[in-house]
C-alpha atoms as a printed R data frame, in Angstrom:
   type eleno elety resid chain resno      x      y      z
1  ATOM     1    CA   UNK     A     1  8.721 41.009 19.808
2  ATOM     2    CA   UNK     A     2  8.217 37.821 21.697
3  ATOM     3    CA   UNK     A     3 11.392 36.087 22.897
4  ATOM     4    CA   UNK     A     4 11.215 32.584 24.334
5  ATOM     5    CA   UNK     A     5 13.920 30.803 26.351
6  ATOM     6    CA   UNK     A     6 13.346 27.079 27.001
7  ATOM     7    CA   UNK     A     7 14.811 25.657 30.165
8  ATOM     8    CA   UNK     A     8 16.503 22.241 30.202
9  ATOM     9    CA   UNK     A     9 13.243 20.390 30.975
10 ATOM    10    CA   UNK     A    10 12.007 21.222 27.456
11 ATOM    11    CA   UNK     A    11 13.432 19.284 24.475
12 ATOM    12    CA   UNK     A    12 15.771 21.421 22.358
13 ATOM    13    CA   UNK     A    13 13.526 20.602 19.356
14 ATOM    14    CA   UNK     A    14 10.870 22.977 20.805
15 ATOM    15    CA   UNK     A    15 13.117 25.967 20.493
16 ATOM    16    CA   UNK     A    16 14.201 24.852 17.030
17 ATOM    17    CA   UNK     A    17 10.600 24.515 15.971
18 ATOM    18    CA   UNK     A    18  9.709 27.950 17.279
19 ATOM    19    CA   UNK     A    19 12.621 29.421 15.378
20 ATOM    20    CA   UNK     A    20 11.397 27.785 12.177
21 ATOM    21    CA   UNK     A    21  8.086 29.611 12.730
22 ATOM    22    CA   UNK     A    22  9.812 32.944 13.006
23 ATOM    23    CA   UNK     A    23  9.880 33.245 16.789
24 ATOM    24    CA   UNK     A    24 13.066 34.298 18.494
25 ATOM    25    CA   UNK     A    25 13.715 31.229 20.676
26 ATOM    26    CA   UNK     A    26 16.713 29.451 22.201
27 ATOM    27    CA   UNK     A    27 17.317 26.674 24.652
28 ATOM    28    CA   UNK     A    28 19.310 26.342 27.860
29 ATOM    29    CA   UNK     A    29 21.736 24.194 25.835
30 ATOM    30    CA   UNK     A    30 22.075 26.913 23.152
31 ATOM    31    CA   UNK     A    31 22.893 29.451 25.859
32 ATOM    32    CA   UNK     A    32 25.284 27.181 27.749
33 ATOM    33    CA   UNK     A    33 23.058 27.352 30.806
34 ATOM    34    CA   UNK     A    34 22.549 23.669 31.595
35 ATOM    35    CA   UNK     A    35 22.682 22.699 35.255
36 ATOM    36    CA   UNK     A    36 21.602 26.100 36.636
37 ATOM    37    CA   UNK     A    37 19.026 26.305 39.406
38 ATOM    38    CA   UNK     A    38 15.453 27.243 38.574
39 ATOM    39    CA   UNK     A    39 15.916 30.667 40.097
40 ATOM    40    CA   UNK     A    40 19.060 31.238 38.075
41 ATOM    41    CA   UNK     A    41 17.259 30.148 34.891
42 ATOM    42    CA   UNK     A    42 14.377 32.598 35.506
43 ATOM    43    CA   UNK     A    43 16.899 35.350 36.301
44 ATOM    44    CA   UNK     A    44 18.732 34.630 33.046
45 ATOM    45    CA   UNK     A    45 15.496 34.797 31.063
46 ATOM    46    CA   UNK     A    46 14.593 38.051 32.799
47 ATOM    47    CA   UNK     A    47 18.043 39.554 31.907
48 ATOM    48    CA   UNK     A    48 17.441 38.491 28.248
49 ATOM    49    CA   UNK     A    49 13.890 39.986 28.324
50 ATOM    50    CA   UNK     A    50 12.485 36.577 27.452
51 ATOM    51    CA   UNK     A    51  9.576 34.444 28.539
52 ATOM    52    CA   UNK     A    52 10.710 31.163 29.965
53 ATOM    53    CA   UNK     A    53  9.095 27.982 28.623
54 ATOM    54    CA   UNK     A    54  9.169 25.048 30.998
55 ATOM    55    CA   UNK     A    55  7.675 21.733 31.981
56 ATOM    56    CA   UNK     A    56  8.768 22.332 35.614
57 ATOM    57    CA   UNK     A    57  5.875 23.520 37.847
58 ATOM    58    CA   UNK     A    58  8.385 24.950 40.355
59 ATOM    59    CA   UNK     A    59  8.763 27.970 38.040
60 ATOM    60    CA   UNK     A    60  5.184 28.945 38.798
61 ATOM    61    CA   UNK     A    61  5.972 29.140 42.489
62 ATOM    62    CA   UNK     A    62  9.155 31.081 41.912
63 ATOM    63    CA   UNK     A    63  7.428 33.573 39.580
64 ATOM    64    CA   UNK     A    64  4.679 34.074 42.125
65 ATOM    65    CA   UNK     A    65  7.275 34.710 44.865
66 ATOM    66    CA   UNK     A    66  9.042 37.214 42.642
67 ATOM    67    CA   UNK     A    67  5.794 39.122 42.093
68 ATOM    68    CA   UNK     A    68  5.092 39.168 45.831
69 ATOM    69    CA   UNK     A    69  8.593 40.558 46.369
70 ATOM    70    CA   UNK     A    70  8.079 43.245 43.756
71 ATOM    71    CA   UNK     A    71 10.510 41.624 41.293
72 ATOM    72    CA   UNK     A    72  9.514 41.585 37.662
73 ATOM    73    CA   UNK     A    73 10.004 38.894 35.038
74 ATOM    74    CA   UNK     A    74  8.867 38.519 31.404
75 ATOM    75    CA   UNK     A    75  6.569 35.601 32.041
76 ATOM    76    CA   UNK     A    76  6.415 31.837 32.343
77 ATOM    77    CA   UNK     A    77  4.911 29.462 29.815
78 ATOM    78    CA   UNK     A    78  4.236 26.222 31.691
79 ATOM    79    CA   UNK     A    79  3.161 23.102 29.818
80 ATOM    80    CA   UNK     A    80  2.491 19.991 31.800
81 ATOM    81    CA   UNK     A    81  4.539 17.154 30.467
82 ATOM    82    CA   UNK     A    82  2.387 14.010 29.945
83 ATOM    83    CA   UNK     A    83  3.561 10.597 29.051
84 ATOM    84    CA   UNK     A    84  2.064  9.406 25.796
85 ATOM    85    CA   UNK     A    85  1.346  5.746 25.462
86 ATOM    86    CA   UNK     A    86  1.461  4.198 22.017
87 ATOM    87    CA   UNK     A    87 -0.618  1.066 21.455
């Protein structure tokens, strides 16, 4: 079963929407993990056997470093955050 943990760069509404669609998902706020470093966030997700969902590109670098070091994780979902202009 897919488990998704959203870091604090992702709005809490994303985890809530995923849960409404039957996906096991929770946010950094839900877990009481606000203010942790990116490395700590990825480590927490790994301990929880969850993919981390983020808007922070630094996670891609960290995940790549982990793989090079032989460390495993459950994956990173990275979505570039774009500003939407309404006219």
